[in-house]
N, C-alpha and C positions, 0 to 999 in steps of 0.2 A: 276673481279675473283684473277687477280694477287693480289690488293692491300688486297683482304683481306687474302690471304698466308700468306702477309709480317705481317699484321697486327697480325695473330696471332701466328706466328712465335716470332714478339716481345713482344707481352702478356706473351709467354710462357719462353722463356729469362730473362724477366722483373722477372716475377713468382720466378723462379729459384735464381737470383739474389739474390732477399729479403731472401730467405727462406734458402740461404747459409748465409746470416749476422745477421738472429736472433739467439739471446738466445747463450748460451753456446757452444763451442765446444765438442764434442763428447769421442775426450780423452783429459788425462793430468788434471794439476792440474787447477784450475781457480783462479782468483785476490780475495785477502784476504781482507774486508776491515775491517785493525786494530780497535781496540777499537772500533768495534760498531757488529761484528759479535761475535754468541757465540757456543762453543762447544755444540757438539749435542747430547753429557754424560750428563754430568754435569752442563751444560750451563752457565760455568764461559763466560767473556768476552775472547776472542783471542784477546793478545796485545806482548806475546813474540814470535817474528820473528824466535825465534833459536829453538823452538822445538813443533810449530807445523804440524798438520799432517792433509792431505785431503783423502777421501776415495770417490772415482768413483764406484759407482755402476750402475748392467743393470737388473731394473725390467722388468717382463717379459709385454711384445711389447710392451715397453716405451720404450723414450728418457733414457739418462743415468740421473742420479742424484747425485749432490757431495754432501757430508756433511763435515762438517769443525769439526776441535779438535783441543783442548790447547795444549795437551801432545800425543805424540805417546800411551803412555797406554792408555788413555781415548780410541784411536781408537783399539788398539787392543784388548779391554773389550767389546768395542759396538760390531766390525764384529764377533765376535766368536759366536752369538747367529743370525745373521743373515743368512736367506734362501742364499744368493751370496756369502756367506764368502769363499768357494772354488773353486766359478765360474775362469773360466780363465778371462774374460773378467774385472773383478772386479782389481782396479788398486788403490794402493794403494800410497800416496806420504810423503813425510818428509820433514821437512825444514834444510838445514844443519846448524848442532849449530855454525857452525863461520861465516857465508854469509847469512845465509836466504834463500840460493834458493832452491828451489825442487828438491828432488831426490826421485826415486824409494824405497820406505821403506824395498820392500826385497831384493833390494839389497844392501843397504846400511849396514854399519859398525855402531856398537853402542857402542858406550866409556859410561864410569859412570863418569855423570858430576854433580854437585850441584845445588841445588835449577828449578828443573823445573817445572813449573805449579802444578802438581799435584804429586811431590813427588817421581815420578817412576825413577827420574831420570838418564835418559837417552839421550842422544846428538847423532846425527845423524851427519855418515861425507859420502862421498866415497871411500875416501883413505881404504888401511888396515892401520890399528894398533895392534901392539903383545897384547897387551890385552881391545881389539875389540870384539862385539859380534854379530854374526851373527843375522838375523830375528827370526831366530828359537830361537836361545838362551837368546833374547830379548823378544821372546813371555814368555817364562819360568820363567826371572827376574822380568815381570812384575805380571806376575803371584803371584811367591811368594812376592812380594812385598802386593798386594791385600791381599791375604792370610792370611800375616803377619797382618796385621792392623784389618782385623776382626776377626781374634783367641783373638787379646786385648780386642775384644769389642768396637773397634774404629770403626766407620760407615765410609769408605775409598769410598765404591760403595757407589753409585749418587741416590739418586731419585732424578723423577720427580720435578720441584719447585709446584706443586700444593698439594705433598705430604709433602714435607719438608713444606710449609706451615703449615698445617692441623697438621702435628710435633710440629712447632715451637708454634703452638697455645696450641694443648695439652700439652705441657709443660707450659705453662704459665699458665695453669688453674690448673694442680696440684702446680705450685707451690704456686699459690695465695689460695688454698684451703690447703699447708700446712701451710702456713702463716696463716690463719685464726684457723686454728686447737689449733697452738703454741699459739694466743693469747687468745682462750677461755682454755687453760690450766691455762696460765699467771692468767686470772680473777677467774679462780676458787680457786687458791692457796691462791689469796688475802683475 
């Protein structure tokens, strides 16, 4: 009987240890596989360690999930349409533009920097800056940039990969058709 109790206790402890060690942690940012992971919104590969972002959200009755972004702008635009956007458990992390260290995006200060991956041009830092923007101000700036691109007919908004390839194929077919029509007109003129 004593052996049986010891066996059950050992198995229970061993199971707890295994479950605690498996998978990702339930809080904070996760490791990024640079030049391998893709942005959840635009699908661009994450390469620039100084502008990346991560969002950890908690789907109903499931373990948390982490998604990665190449630019804070992609993260902000992606999350605004998600059901967990205002969930207090949702965590948003952004890389410090100088060190690449992860900091809480909602507490970060954003300064205008050139050449962020998607052109939102905001670098995050933990320290105050006289010209810095709060998270709420950074969201407004990102939306302003997005609206500017959309207003000028430029498609800064990202399509899923299957839609992009379909769009490129359609463009190719249209070009081919225009070329045929041009050749037909030249033939008629001669």
